[in-house]
N, C-alpha and C positions, 0 to 999 in steps of 0.2 A: 743338279739332275732335275730339269724341268719335266714336269709331268709324271714324275714318280710318286706313287702313294708313299706316305710316311709309314716308317716301321714302328715308331712310337708316337702315341698322340695321348696327350694329358690336356684336359680341360677343366679349368677351375677346381683341381684336386685340393680338397680341405680334409684335414683330420683333427678333430677335437676329442680330448680325453677327459672324463669325468673322475676327478681325483678327490678322495677325503682329506680335508683339511685338518692339520694336527697342531696341537700346542705342546711345548716342551714340559710344562709343570705337570705334577702328578694329578692335581685338580683337573687340568685340561686333558690328561689321558683318561681319567674318569668320566669326563663329559663326552669325549670321543667315543668311549665305549657304549655309553647310553643313548647319545643322540648325535650322530655324524652329520657334519655339515659338509657339503661338497662345493667343489669350485671347477670351472672348466679350464682346462689347460689348451692352448691352441698351438699345436705341433707343426701344422701346415696349414696355410691360408691362401687359397686361391692361386694355385700354381698352374701355369698353362705353358705347353711348349709342344713342339713337333720335332722329330728326328727323322730324317729321309735315309734311305739306303747309302751307304758308303760316307756319311757324315761322321765326323770324330767330334766328340763333344766332352767337355769337363762340366763337373758338378761342384761348384766352389762356394763356400759362405763360412760365416763365423760358427763356433760352437752353439748348438742349440737352434741353428737356423731352420731345420727339418729336412736336411739332405737325406739321412738314412731312412726317415719315415716315408718321404716321397719314394724312395727306391723299393721300400717294402710294399708300398701300394702297387707299384709297377710290376712287382713279382707276385703279387697276391697273397703275401704274407699277412697284410694288413688292409682291411677295407676302408675306403674313404668314407668320411661323414657326408661329403657332398662332392660332387664332380664325377667325372668319368674318364677311364683310361683304356687305351686299346694297344696292344703289344703284338706284333706280327699277325694282326687279324684276329686276335683272341682277347676276350676280356679276362684280365688277370684275376686269379683266384678261383677258376672254375666257372665262371660265368658262361652262360650259354650263348652260342653263336646265333646270329640272327636265323630266324626260319623263314623270313618272308622272301628269300630268293634274291634279295638284293645284296649287293657286295659290302661286307662290313666297313670298307673304306669310303662309302658313298657320303656318310656324313662328315668324314674326316677331311676329304678333299674339297668339299663345298665351301663357299666363303661363309664366315661366320655371321654375317648381316643377313643371310638368307633365312636364318632361324631353323635351319634343319638340325635335327637332333638323331642320335643313333636309334635304330630299330630295336633296341633293347632297353630295358630299364635296369640299372645296376641295383644289386640287393643292398639294403640299408643297414 
């Protein structure tokens, strides 16, 4: 479908979680209770794609690859750490539509080399 605006746009979607590191021993449990140490878990890292009207797509990958987390970001259940998404002209998760009068697709249909970014800033 040449010229049709994409229904789904994901650009550099990334989601990191901060998780407390635990040890299995009793002493480790006490240390965890008194002074927690954290590590960053990378659930999704830099996913980008576009889906145009009428396209049929599959989302395949091994366990732990971030498929469910990516879909949760596209539905608004989880907010991305970095990146942006647009689904049917809306920012998932209750983001506000552009108020500038520009089409919400103007950034999605332009070439990525032009440096055009969406007229909204996603919440962090």
